[in-house]
C-alpha positions in Angstrom: 0.1 0.1 -0.4 3.0 2.3 1.3 4.9 1.6 -2.3 2.1 2.0 -4.4 1.1 5.5 -2.8 4.9 6.8 -2.9 4.6 5.0 -6.7 1.6 7.7 -7.6 3.5 10.3 -5.8 6.4 10.1 -7.4 4.1 9.9 -11.3 2.9 13.1 -10.1 5.7 14.9 -9.6 7.6 13.8 -12.4 4.4 14.6 -14.3 4.3 18.5 -12.7 7.9 18.9 -13.2 6.9 18.0 -17.6 4.1 20.6 -17.5 6.2 23.2 -15.6 8.9 22.4 -18.2 6.6 23.1 -20.9 5.2 26.6 -19.2 1.6 24.8 -18.7 -0.2 25.4 -15.5 0.1 23.2 -12.9 -2.9 22.1 -10.9 -2.9 22.5 -7.1 -3.5 20.3 -4.9 -6.9 20.7 -3.2 -8.9 18.3 -0.1 -11.0 16.4 -1.2 -14.5 17.7 -0.3 -15.4 15.1 2.1 -12.0 15.2 3.8 -13.2 18.9 4.7 -17.1 17.6 5.9 -15.1 15.0 8.0 -12.8 17.5 9.5 -15.8 19.6 10.4 -17.8 16.7 12.1 -14.5 15.4 13.4 -14.3 19.2 15.4 -17.9 18.9 16.5 -17.7 16.3 19.1 -15.2 18.8 21.4 -17.4 21.6 20.3 -20.5 19.8 21.6 -18.9 17.9 24.8 -17.8 21.7 25.7 -21.2 23.2 25.4 -22.5 20.3 27.6 -20.2 21.1 30.3 -20.8 24.3 30.0 -24.5 24.6 29.9 -25.2 21.7 32.6 -22.8 23.6 34.8 -24.5 26.7 34.2 -27.9 25.1 34.7 -26.4 23.9 38.5 -25.1 27.0 39.6 -28.7 28.6 38.4 -30.9 26.2 39.4 -32.6 26.5 43.2 -33.5 23.2 44.6 -37.1 22.3 45.0 -38.5 24.3 42.0 -38.9 22.5 38.3 -36.7 24.7 36.1 -34.4 21.6 36.2 -37.0 20.2 33.3 -36.8 23.5 30.9 -33.0 24.1 31.9 -32.7 20.3 29.9 -34.7 21.1 27.2 -32.4 24.5 26.5 -29.6 23.2 27.1 -31.2 19.6 24.3 -31.9 22.7 22.4 -28.3 24.7 22.4 -26.8 20.8 21.8 -28.8 20.1 18.5 -28.1 23.9 17.4 -24.6 23.3 17.9 -24.5 20.4 15.9 -26.4 21.3 13.5 -24.1 24.3 13.0 -20.9 22.0 13.0 -23.3 19.9 10.0 -24.4 23.1 8.2 -20.9 24.4 8.1 -18.9 21.4 7.0 -20.9 20.7 4.0 -21.0 24.8 3.1 -17.4 24.8 3.0 -17.5 20.7 1.2 -18.8 22.2 -1.1 -16.8 25.8 -1.9 -14.3 23.1 -2.1 -15.2 20.8 -4.6 -16.6 24.5 -6.9 -12.7 24.8 -6.2 -11.7 21.4 -7.2 -13.6 21.8 -10.4 -12.6 24.9 -11.3 -9.3 24.2 -10.9 -9.2 21.3 -13.2 -11.0 22.8 -15.7 -8.6 25.3 -15.9 -6.3 23.2 -16.4 -7.8 21.4 -18.9 -8.7 24.4 -21.1 -4.8 25.0 -20.7 -3.9 21.5 -22.5 -6.2 21.8 -25.3 -5.0 25.3 -26.3 -1.5 23.5 -26.1 -2.6 21.4 -27.8 -4.4 22.8 -30.8 -2.1 25.7 -30.6 0.1 25.4 -34.2 3.1 26.6 -33.1 3.2 24.0 -30.0 
């Protein structure tokens, strides 16, 4: 598995060197959109845990014994956690979509330069 990755990496580096020698644009290495979404979702775990701890501490500190405020506080914490998770999911999906568009534009730019190079009579 590692040998295949090394061979692929070496092949890509050689292709980049040839492209650079010909004066063609080189495609930038951009992260996969699913990697970005996964990182956002992974970042949501500690963020949700922190929000839960802070909200529980706040509710404990501000609730008085013998009142029914704990149920309302628990519902508020639940809503806050759902909003936190939803925010991370929305941000991750949006960032992934933007990255997908960036990769598509970059590939199109390189393909157009290739076509122009191949169709150029001086080439």
